[in-house]
KEDRENVO-190338 format. One record per residue (C-alpha): residue number from 1; z, y, x. Coordinates in pm, 1 decimal, m for minus. Layout:
BEGIN
[NUM [Z Y X]]
...
***
This chain:
BEGIN
[1 [206.0 870.9 m2872.5]]
[2 [373.5 623.9 m2631.0]]
[3 [150.8 345.0 m2764.2]]
[4 [m154.4 563.1 m2702.7]]
[5 [m56.0 619.9 m2339.8]]
[6 [7.2 248.9 m2292.3]]
[7 [m340.9 170.3 m2426.9]]
[8 [m486.6 433.6 m2195.4]]
[9 [m351.5 243.1 m1893.2]]
[10 [m561.4 m62.3 m1974.0]]
[11 [m864.1 148.5 m2059.2]]
[12 [m824.9 349.4 m1736.9]]
[13 [m812.3 34.6 m1522.7]]
[14 [m1121.7 m106.2 m1696.4]]
[15 [m1310.9 221.8 m1662.9]]
[16 [m1233.3 279.4 m1295.1]]
[17 [m1323.7 m77.7 m1201.4]]
[18 [m1652.1 m57.8 m1391.0]]
[19 [m1733.9 274.3 m1224.0]]
[20 [m1664.8 124.4 m881.7]]
[21 [m1885.3 m173.6 m962.8]]
[22 [m2161.3 58.2 m1088.2]]
[23 [m2139.6 261.0 m766.2]]
[24 [m2178.4 m50.4 m553.4]]
[25 [m2467.2 m174.1 m769.1]]
[26 [m2639.6 162.7 m736.7]]
[27 [m2600.0 148.5 m360.2]]
[28 [m2770.8 m189.1 m351.5]]
[29 [m3052.5 m82.5 m585.2]]
[30 [m3148.6 232.0 m392.3]]
[31 [m3172.6 48.1 m61.3]]
[32 [m3484.1 m135.2 46.8]]
[33 [m3515.6 m470.1 m132.7]]
[34 [m3411.4 m759.2 88.7]]
[35 [m3680.7 m983.2 223.8]]
[36 [m3664.1 m1356.8 176.5]]
[37 [m3496.0 m1519.6 469.5]]
[38 [m3687.9 m1740.3 706.7]]
[39 [m3448.3 m2022.3 792.9]]
[40 [m3465.3 m2201.2 1124.9]]
[41 [m3501.9 m2581.7 1119.3]]
[42 [m3271.3 m2772.2 1347.3]]
[43 [m3213.1 m3141.9 1411.2]]
[44 [m2866.3 m3254.0 1508.6]]
[45 [m2833.8 m3578.2 1705.8]]
[46 [m3190.2 m3657.6 1608.7]]
[47 [m3073.1 m3754.6 1259.6]]
[48 [m2936.1 m3461.7 1060.5]]
[49 [m3192.1 m3200.2 953.9]]
[50 [m3030.0 m2861.0 888.7]]
[51 [m3160.8 m2512.7 820.6]]
[52 [m2984.6 m2188.6 898.1]]
[53 [m3058.4 m1816.9 872.5]]
[54 [m2925.3 m1575.6 1131.7]]
[55 [m3025.4 m1265.5 933.5]]
[56 [m2744.9 m1015.7 872.3]]
[57 [m2673.0 m847.8 537.9]]
[58 [m2760.2 m481.0 491.0]]
[59 [m2551.2 m302.3 752.3]]
[60 [m2549.2 26.2 560.6]]
[61 [m2403.0 m130.6 247.5]]
[62 [m2140.0 m316.9 448.9]]
[63 [m2041.3 m2.2 637.8]]
[64 [m2015.1 197.9 315.2]]
[65 [m1802.0 m69.4 147.3]]
[66 [m1565.8 m97.5 444.7]]
[67 [m1543.8 281.7 476.8]]
[68 [m1455.4 331.8 110.0]]
[69 [m1193.0 56.9 129.0]]
[70 [m1033.0 210.3 437.6]]
[71 [m1026.8 554.6 275.4]]
[72 [m853.1 411.8 m30.5]]
[73 [m594.0 234.8 182.8]]
[74 [m537.8 547.4 391.7]]
[75 [m497.1 758.5 78.2]]
[76 [m233.1 526.2 m68.7]]
[77 [m40.6 473.0 255.7]]
[78 [m32.8 841.6 349.3]]
[79 [68.0 933.8 m5.1]]
[80 [355.1 685.8 4.8]]
[81 [478.7 812.9 341.0]]
[82 [458.8 1175.6 228.1]]
[83 [670.0 1104.1 m81.1]]
[84 [931.4 916.1 124.8]]
[85 [941.1 1192.0 386.5]]
[86 [984.9 1461.8 121.5]]
[87 [1286.4 1283.3 m23.9]]
[88 [1450.7 1268.2 316.3]]
[89 [1374.3 1614.8 451.7]]
[90 [1238.5 1852.5 187.6]]
[91 [1414.4 2150.4 38.9]]
[92 [1536.0 2261.1 m300.0]]
[93 [1251.4 2119.6 m511.0]]
[94 [1342.9 1764.3 m406.5]]
[95 [1718.7 1808.1 m438.3]]
[96 [1655.8 1839.9 m811.6]]
[97 [1595.9 1464.5 m806.3]]
[98 [1941.6 1323.8 m866.0]]
[99 [1914.7 1027.8 m629.9]]
[100 [1699.7 1180.1 m353.7]]
[101 [1868.9 1102.4 m17.8]]
[102 [1904.8 1471.0 68.6]]
[103 [2073.6 1542.6 m266.1]]
[104 [2306.0 1241.2 m235.5]]
[105 [2407.6 1331.3 120.9]]
[106 [2492.1 1686.4 17.2]]
[107 [2702.1 1570.8 m281.4]]
[108 [2897.8 1315.7 m80.1]]
[109 [2944.3 1511.5 243.4]]
[110 [3306.4 1482.9 355.9]]
[111 [3399.1 1247.3 72.3]]
[112 [3512.5 889.7 139.1]]
[113 [3449.5 665.2 m159.3]]
[114 [3644.4 372.6 m17.5]]
[115 [3509.2 44.6 119.8]]
[116 [3198.3 m102.5 m37.2]]
[117 [3275.2 m357.0 m308.6]]
[118 [3044.5 m601.0 m488.3]]
[119 [3067.6 m704.7 m852.3]]
[120 [2819.1 m977.8 m942.1]]
[121 [2668.6 m994.7 m1290.9]]
[122 [2491.7 m1317.1 m1388.8]]
[123 [2308.9 m1288.6 m1722.2]]
[124 [2295.7 m1637.9 m1871.0]]
[125 [2144.0 m1779.3 m2188.2]]
[126 [2205.9 m2154.9 m2211.5]]
[127 [2229.2 m2203.0 m1834.8]]
[128 [2494.4 m2477.1 m1811.7]]
[129 [2276.3 m2689.7 m1580.8]]
[130 [2159.9 m2424.7 m1333.8]]
[131 [2473.5 m2204.7 m1328.8]]
[132 [2693.4 m2424.4 m1102.9]]
[133 [2451.2 m2408.6 m807.6]]
[134 [2429.5 m2030.5 m845.8]]
[135 [2808.6 m1993.5 m844.4]]
[136 [2841.4 m2223.1 m542.9]]
[137 [2597.0 m2007.2 m346.3]]
[138 [2822.6 m1708.2 m418.0]]
[139 [3135.6 m1886.4 m296.9]]
[140 [2960.4 m1967.6 33.6]]
[141 [2895.5 m1602.1 116.2]]
[142 [3023.1 m1484.5 454.1]]
[143 [3128.1 m1170.5 266.8]]
[144 [3249.3 m1297.7 m71.0]]
[145 [3197.7 m1080.1 m381.1]]
[146 [3500.8 m896.4 m519.1]]
[147 [3430.3 m1013.4 m872.0]]
[148 [3187.2 m1244.4 m1052.2]]
[149 [3105.8 m1198.1 m1419.7]]
[150 [2887.4 m1440.1 m1613.5]]
[151 [2726.4 m1248.1 m1897.9]]
[152 [2691.7 m1517.0 m2165.6]]
[153 [2424.8 m1406.7 m2410.3]]
[154 [2398.3 m1593.8 m2740.9]]
[155 [2472.6 m1926.2 m2572.7]]
[156 [2474.3 m2244.7 m2777.2]]
[157 [2553.2 m2481.9 m2490.7]]
[158 [2849.0 m2507.7 m2247.9]]
[159 [2758.5 m2205.9 m2032.3]]
[160 [3090.3 m2030.3 m2105.6]]
[161 [3296.8 m2343.1 m2034.0]]
[162 [3110.6 m2408.5 m1707.0]]
[163 [3167.8 m2049.8 m1591.2]]
[164 [3539.4 m2060.6 m1670.2]]
[165 [3572.5 m2396.3 m1495.9]]
[166 [3447.0 m2229.0 m1178.0]]
[167 [3713.1 m1959.4 m1207.5]]
[168 [3486.5 m1661.2 m1276.1]]
[169 [3508.5 m1399.8 m1550.2]]
[170 [3298.0 m1428.6 m1863.6]]
[171 [3159.9 m1146.9 m2077.7]]
[172 [3017.7 m1264.3 m2410.0]]
[173 [2766.1 m1031.3 m2572.1]]
[174 [2803.4 m921.5 m2931.1]]
[175 [2502.1 m890.7 m3160.1]]
[176 [2255.1 m859.1 m2875.0]]
[177 [1889.6 m886.4 m2979.9]]
[178 [1737.0 m742.3 m2662.0]]
[179 [1757.9 m1044.2 m2434.0]]
[180 [1848.3 m991.2 m2064.7]]
[181 [1828.9 m610.7 m2063.7]]
[182 [2042.7 m576.5 m2375.8]]
[183 [2304.6 m818.1 m2241.4]]
[184 [2332.9 m628.4 m1913.0]]
[185 [2353.0 m294.8 m2094.4]]
[186 [2654.3 m416.9 m2288.5]]
[187 [2852.7 m522.6 m1982.8]]
[188 [2744.3 m221.3 m1773.6]]
[189 [2848.8 19.7 m2048.3]]
[190 [3201.3 m117.2 m2007.7]]
[191 [3193.8 m163.1 m1628.6]]
[192 [3023.7 142.0 m1474.6]]
[193 [3275.7 411.8 m1578.0]]
[194 [3542.6 226.1 m1376.7]]
[195 [3341.5 196.3 m1054.9]]
[196 [3330.1 448.0 m770.6]]
[197 [3038.6 568.9 m557.0]]
[198 [3091.9 293.2 m298.4]]
[199 [3121.3 18.8 m556.7]]
[200 [2806.5 m185.2 m608.3]]
[201 [2675.2 m415.0 m879.7]]
[202 [2469.4 m721.7 m801.5]]
[203 [2247.9 m856.7 m1079.4]]
[204 [2155.7 m1218.5 m1014.7]]
[205 [1965.1 m1476.0 m1219.6]]
[206 [2153.1 m1788.3 m1322.3]]
[207 [1880.8 m2009.4 m1173.7]]
[208 [1879.9 m1866.9 m818.7]]
[209 [2078.7 m1919.6 m500.6]]
[210 [2123.5 m1652.3 m235.6]]
[211 [2146.6 m1704.5 140.1]]
[212 [2493.1 m1718.8 295.5]]
[213 [2458.2 m1376.7 463.5]]
[214 [2302.9 m1192.0 169.8]]
[215 [2611.7 m992.2 72.2]]
[216 [2713.8 m931.5 434.4]]
[217 [2377.7 m766.6 501.4]]
[218 [2386.5 m570.6 174.9]]
[219 [2740.3 m439.3 230.4]]
[220 [2652.4 m333.9 585.1]]
[221 [2347.6 m142.8 462.0]]
[222 [2543.4 39.7 192.2]]
[223 [2823.1 119.1 438.6]]
[224 [2585.5 257.9 702.3]]
[225 [2381.3 473.5 461.7]]
[226 [2557.5 642.1 172.6]]
[227 [2219.4 759.6 36.6]]
[228 [2100.4 399.6 m12.6]]
[229 [2089.7 313.3 m382.7]]
[230 [1965.9 m46.9 m393.7]]
[231 [1921.3 m356.2 m177.7]]
[232 [1673.3 m611.6 m306.3]]
[233 [1641.5 m977.1 m222.4]]
[234 [1344.7 m1149.9 m61.4]]
[235 [1275.0 m1463.4 m258.6]]
[236 [1129.8 m1797.2 m166.9]]
[237 [1035.1 m2082.3 m396.4]]
[238 [1235.2 m2399.3 m439.0]]
[239 [1093.5 m2731.8 m326.1]]
[240 [894.3 m2956.8 m553.9]]
[241 [642.5 m2919.1 m838.5]]
[242 [350.9 m3060.7 m640.7]]
[243 [43.6 m2856.3 m556.6]]
[244 [125.5 m2585.5 m810.9]]
[245 [464.3 m2538.6 m649.2]]
[246 [300.4 m2506.7 m306.7]]
[247 [64.5 m2240.0 m436.5]]
[248 [362.5 m2035.5 m556.5]]
[249 [559.2 m2090.0 m235.0]]
[250 [261.9 m1972.5 m27.7]]
[251 [234.5 m1666.2 m248.6]]
[252 [602.5 m1581.0 m201.4]]
[253 [588.2 m1645.4 174.7]]
[254 [304.2 m1393.4 206.9]]
[255 [491.3 m1136.5 0.2]]
[256 [799.7 m1175.8 216.8]]
[257 [587.1 m1136.6 529.0]]
[258 [436.2 m819.0 388.7]]
[259 [779.4 m669.3 320.1]]
[260 [886.1 m758.4 673.2]]
[261 [582.0 m576.8 813.2]]
[262 [678.7 m278.7 598.0]]
[263 [1027.9 m288.8 755.4]]
[264 [1194.0 m364.5 425.1]]
[265 [1030.3 m91.1 218.4]]
[266 [1049.8 m263.0 m115.3]]
[267 [775.6 m298.9 m377.1]]
[268 [993.8 m416.0 m666.7]]
[269 [1365.7 m488.9 m683.2]]
[270 [1356.3 m854.8 m771.8]]
[271 [1543.5 m969.6 m1079.9]]
[272 [1645.9 m1287.9 m899.8]]
[273 [1905.6 m1099.2 m693.0]]
[274 [1942.8 m725.8 m621.6]]
[275 [2242.0 m503.7 m548.4]]
[276 [2275.0 m149.8 m688.0]]
[277 [2512.1 132.7 m606.0]]
[278 [2709.3 208.5 m921.3]]
[279 [2637.6 581.4 m895.3]]
[280 [2264.4 503.9 m898.3]]
[281 [2291.5 299.5 m1216.7]]
[282 [2498.5 574.5 m1380.9]]
[283 [2232.5 830.6 m1290.2]]
[284 [1965.2 614.5 m1453.9]]
[285 [2173.7 575.1 m1769.3]]
[286 [2232.8 951.2 m1788.5]]
[287 [1859.8 1027.2 m1742.6]]
[288 [1738.2 790.6 m2014.3]]
[289 [1585.1 967.6 m2310.4]]
[290 [1510.5 1283.7 m2111.4]]
[291 [1380.8 1233.3 m1755.9]]
[292 [1328.3 860.5 m1803.2]]
[293 [1206.2 641.1 m2091.4]]
[294 [1468.2 458.8 m2294.7]]
[295 [1791.1 530.0 m2479.5]]
[296 [2050.9 757.1 m2321.0]]
[297 [2340.9 557.2 m2184.5]]
[298 [2138.9 239.4 m2123.3]]
[299 [2075.0 126.9 m1768.2]]
[300 [1792.8 m104.5 m1874.2]]
[301 [1510.4 3.5 m2102.0]]
[302 [1518.4 m275.0 m2359.8]]
[303 [1164.8 m191.2 m2476.0]]
[304 [1022.3 m288.7 m2136.3]]
[305 [881.1 m640.3 m2100.7]]
[306 [964.0 m645.4 m1727.8]]
[307 [1302.2 m480.6 m1706.2]]
[308 [1335.6 m526.8 m1329.7]]
[309 [1006.5 m356.0 m1251.8]]
[310 [1092.3 m76.8 m1494.5]]
[311 [1434.6 m21.4 m1336.1]]
[312 [1269.2 0.2 m993.2]]
[313 [1034.6 274.0 m1116.3]]
[314 [1326.0 450.9 m1287.8]]
[315 [1527.5 461.7 m964.7]]
[316 [1226.8 578.2 m763.7]]
[317 [1151.8 847.4 m1022.2]]
[318 [1499.0 987.0 m952.9]]
[319 [1429.2 978.8 m577.1]]
[320 [1636.2 669.6 m493.7]]
[321 [1618.3 503.4 m153.2]]
[322 [1598.0 123.1 m158.7]]
[323 [1526.1 m158.5 84.2]]
[324 [1482.1 m536.8 102.3]]
[325 [1627.0 m658.3 435.5]]
[326 [1506.1 m987.5 581.2]]
[327 [1862.8 m1121.8 579.2]]
[328 [1883.8 m1097.1 200.6]]
[329 [1715.2 m1422.5 106.1]]
[330 [1718.3 m1589.5 m233.1]]
[331 [1576.4 m1921.5 m349.7]]
[332 [1433.8 m1906.7 m700.0]]
[333 [1295.9 m2167.0 m935.2]]
[334 [921.4 m2201.9 m974.8]]
[335 [700.6 m2253.0 m1275.5]]
[336 [646.5 m2632.1 m1297.1]]
[337 [339.6 m2621.5 m1524.8]]
[338 [23.4 m2412.0 m1547.2]]
[339 [111.1 m2317.3 m1903.1]]
[340 [448.8 m2175.3 m1801.8]]
[341 [296.8 m1998.0 m1502.6]]
[342 [40.0 m1838.7 m1735.2]]
[343 [314.3 m1712.8 m1968.0]]
[344 [514.2 m1574.2 m1676.2]]
[345 [228.8 m1390.5 m1506.8]]
[346 [86.0 m1256.8 m1832.1]]
[347 [426.9 m1108.4 m1909.5]]
[348 [455.9 m956.7 m1561.6]]
[349 [111.5 m801.9 m1582.0]]
[350 [152.8 m671.0 m1935.4]]
[351 [495.9 m531.9 m1849.2]]
[352 [366.6 m357.4 m1535.8]]
[353 [91.4 m184.3 m1732.9]]
[354 [330.4 m79.4 m2008.8]]
[355 [567.2 66.8 m1750.2]]
[356 [285.4 273.8 m1601.4]]
[357 [196.0 395.4 m1949.6]]
[358 [556.6 500.7 m2006.2]]
[359 [590.5 689.9 m1675.0]]
[360 [238.0 828.9 m1640.7]]
[361 [76.3 938.0 m1315.1]]
[362 [344.8 1075.6 m1080.9]]
[363 [397.2 1074.4 m702.8]]
[364 [632.3 778.8 m752.6]]
[365 [382.0 573.7 m955.5]]
[366 [67.8 665.9 m762.4]]
[367 [74.6 347.4 m555.9]]
[368 [132.6 134.1 m865.0]]
[369 [m175.4 284.8 m1026.8]]
[370 [m380.2 229.1 m711.2]]
[371 [m257.5 m129.3 m700.2]]
[372 [m369.8 m201.7 m1055.6]]
[373 [m714.0 m56.1 m989.5]]
[374 [m736.5 m252.2 m664.7]]
[375 [m643.7 m574.7 m840.7]]
[376 [m903.8 m506.8 m1109.0]]
[377 [m1176.7 m450.1 m851.6]]
[378 [m1062.2 m757.8 m662.0]]
[379 [m1091.5 m966.6 m978.6]]
[380 [m1445.7 m840.9 m1026.8]]
[381 [m1532.7 m917.9 m663.9]]
[382 [m1386.7 m1269.7 m671.6]]
[383 [m1562.5 m1374.5 m990.5]]
[384 [m1885.8 m1214.5 m868.2]]
[385 [m1855.9 m1418.2 m550.3]]
[386 [m1829.5 m1743.1 m744.7]]
[387 [m2111.4 m1642.2 m979.9]]
[388 [m2346.3 m1560.6 m690.1]]
[389 [m2250.6 m1882.4 m513.1]]
[390 [m2342.5 m2088.0 m820.5]]
[391 [m2662.2 m1886.2 m869.7]]
[392 [m2770.6 m1949.8 m511.8]]
[393 [m2705.1 m2323.4 m544.2]]
[394 [m2914.6 m2340.8 m860.3]]
[395 [m3196.8 m2132.7 m716.6]]
[396 [m3239.0 m2325.0 m390.3]]
[397 [m3372.1 m2675.3 m349.8]]
[398 [m3253.3 m2697.9 10.8]]
[399 [m2918.7 m2604.5 159.5]]
[400 [m2932.9 m2316.4 408.3]]
[401 [m2642.5 m2227.1 633.7]]
[402 [m2558.3 m1862.3 707.3]]
[403 [m2360.6 m1830.7 1034.4]]
[404 [m2249.8 m1474.1 958.8]]
[405 [m2079.6 m1568.0 632.3]]
[406 [m1946.6 m1890.5 780.5]]
[407 [m1779.8 m1676.4 1046.4]]
[408 [m1627.8 m1454.1 779.7]]
[409 [m1500.9 m1764.9 601.6]]
[410 [m1342.4 m1897.3 920.5]]
[411 [m1165.8 m1565.2 980.5]]
[412 [m1037.8 m1569.2 625.0]]
[413 [m910.2 m1927.4 662.6]]
[414 [m728.2 m1828.3 981.9]]
[415 [m568.3 m1534.4 802.5]]
[416 [m456.7 m1763.9 519.1]]
[417 [m296.3 m2007.8 762.3]]
[418 [m124.4 m1740.8 971.6]]
[419 [26.3 m1565.6 670.2]]
[420 [157.8 m1895.4 526.5]]
[421 [267.5 m2039.6 863.0]]
[422 [640.2 m2020.6 793.4]]
[423 [601.0 m2256.9 500.7]]
[424 [545.0 m2560.9 721.5]]
[425 [259.1 m2806.4 747.0]]
[426 [205.8 m2838.2 370.8]]
[427 [163.4 m2462.7 333.5]]
[428 [m77.9 m2451.0 627.9]]
[429 [m283.0 m2745.5 500.1]]
[430 [m329.5 m2588.4 156.9]]
[431 [m410.7 m2252.0 315.9]]
[432 [m676.9 m2380.7 557.2]]
[433 [m870.6 m2544.0 271.9]]
[434 [m922.3 m2193.7 124.6]]
[435 [m1087.1 m2300.7 m202.4]]
[436 [m778.4 m2452.3 m372.3]]
[437 [m599.2 m2120.6 m333.6]]
[438 [m908.2 m1937.0 m457.9]]
[439 [m890.8 m2147.1 m775.3]]
[440 [m522.3 m2051.8 m806.3]]
[441 [m622.4 m1687.9 m759.1]]
[442 [m880.3 m1718.6 m1035.4]]
[443 [m609.1 m1846.0 m1267.5]]
[444 [m386.0 m1547.6 m1186.6]]
[445 [m682.1 m1312.8 m1220.6]]
[446 [m747.9 m1442.8 m1570.9]]
[447 [m387.0 m1360.6 m1661.0]]
[448 [m445.1 m1011.6 m1518.7]]
[449 [m759.3 m967.0 m1729.4]]
[450 [m587.6 m1086.2 m2043.8]]
[451 [m298.8 m844.7 m1984.0]]
[452 [m536.1 m552.4 m1929.5]]
[453 [m743.6 m624.3 m2238.9]]
[454 [m439.2 m691.6 m2456.2]]
[455 [m284.1 m356.1 m2377.2]]
[456 [m620.6 m175.8 m2394.8]]
[457 [m681.4 m307.5 m2746.3]]
[458 [m317.9 m263.8 m2858.7]]
[459 [m232.2 m627.9 m2909.1]]
[460 [138.3 m697.2 m2945.0]]
[461 [320.5 m872.4 m2661.4]]
[462 [588.8 m1138.1 m2697.3]]
[463 [776.4 m1370.4 m2466.9]]
[464 [1007.5 m1666.1 m2501.6]]
[465 [1305.1 m1789.4 m2306.6]]
[466 [1265.1 m2140.8 m2173.8]]
[467 [1574.5 m2356.8 m2188.7]]
[468 [1689.2 m2510.7 m1860.9]]
[469 [1852.2 m2785.4 m2053.7]]
[470 [1523.9 m2926.7 m2177.0]]
[471 [1430.3 m3278.2 m2081.2]]
[472 [1149.4 m3165.9 m1855.1]]
[473 [1218.4 m2974.1 m1537.6]]
[474 [1155.6 m2623.6 m1666.8]]
[475 [1245.6 m2271.2 m1571.2]]
[476 [1274.3 m1936.6 m1743.4]]
[477 [942.2 m1760.6 m1760.4]]
[478 [1116.9 m1426.5 m1798.4]]
[479 [1256.4 m1422.9 m1445.0]]
[480 [1050.4 m1192.1 m1227.0]]
[481 [1090.7 m1233.0 m851.5]]
[482 [847.9 m951.8 m810.8]]
[483 [638.8 m783.0 m1068.1]]
[484 [332.3 m735.9 m1053.3]]
[485 [380.2 m706.2 m1210.1]]
[486 [276.1 m752.2 m1036.3]]
[487 [333.4 m541.6 m1039.9]]
[488 [286.2 m810.6 m1088.3]]
[489 [363.5 m722.5 m1062.9]]
[490 [538.1 m736.4 m965.5]]
[491 [514.2 m970.1 m831.5]]
[492 [520.0 m1073.0 m505.6]]
[493 [171.1 m1087.7 m351.2]]
[494 [47.0 m1294.8 m639.0]]
[495 [m306.1 m1332.0 m521.6]]
[496 [m431.6 m1475.3 m197.7]]
[497 [m795.0 m1395.3 m265.0]]
[498 [m977.5 m1203.8 6.5]]
[499 [m1040.7 m915.1 m229.6]]
[500 [m742.0 m918.0 m463.5]]
[501 [m381.2 m852.2 m365.2]]
[502 [m96.9 m846.3 m616.0]]
[503 [178.0 m695.2 m404.0]]
[504 [382.4 m448.8 m607.7]]
[505 [383.8 m105.3 m456.3]]
[506 [670.8 115.4 m363.7]]
***
């Protein structure tokens, strides 16, 4: 039955996108057929002969398209605000959600759980090369963690020795076959019963480095709001990896900017570095197998491809409040090759769809569903744009300029530059060219399409860990700064196309 629901997610996305495309096509067909344009001839400097057409596209179609888009955005935004408001202020029906702020405040009224503490868990599989930099970033914190535990999972290199040499604790997994989620479940099963309501657990990738004030900001947030259940990091890409690296950095810069505009309201708790209140993780473990998918007693659902995205949805399904403050920065490694980027994004997308299939359509997942449909329609629009552009070039024997669409292109280029401005001159240069990033978007869109069709036609999904110790500069394709996954993502805004946005929804 679960497999059927997962397949239905892919089929639903395909169906809704095709219906939207059919509606737009119908709108074009029933309008008066366009007349051939009559371009104006112009000579520049007495040498260059150009032709341009000042005719505007059908105003009715444009108005209808913009109106429908605005209604969709309004529906999603209002729905999100209503859900958040209900958790804060509503009555008895919301207090049934274990982690709803109102329920948490009532349970903890008049109770002091002690000062906020931070225990850092670093899941590591053969991470001897990247682990030292991660541990150094923790020692530089203005508020140092109370304890650091490296969770060594089936390591065959010197990960354990490196961790011990840095003076941190090591937990070695036993018989784990469920990768990162299984390793964390083992250590959390031992750790959580001994932690109080004001004790927190930070889960951090072994290939990431957090900003010096990350824990200071997180501790302050947890201290000021006892209903807060999680603080996520805002990631940025490391330097290097040429043009592909710049594409990813621009993508992450735009995602971070979007979260800032949302005042920290988080899309997905990034797996690179996030802090959780221990009571929130215990509530998730207790709800597994009944209110939430998974096995009772496990914090992470080991059947989920994107465990970080799934945990975010699990916490939200219990009413949890979470935030990603601007002070909580984390630098994460990037995919150095197109092949590795493809594997990473396909996993994010497939995992996001599987998570939606597991949770169904609820107030907490409504925005995620809307996001997937929006991405699907954006993919259709982007590829249609390129197809029509090629068709026009083949059909015309003379180039004709269209000032209206040139103006739209200029506005789009300005938007690209403004949203990537913080990345420096390289980010701005790539952004102003527009088309290189559109090619990058097409690549990500193909990964989205493959993920949708794979889950719709019940193809099995697999993923592999990439060793950091390899000769080439490589990174782990299973780390998910954001999910697309997309949510992909989950992912971070993973698409900079004018019609396709990959920001994961809260």
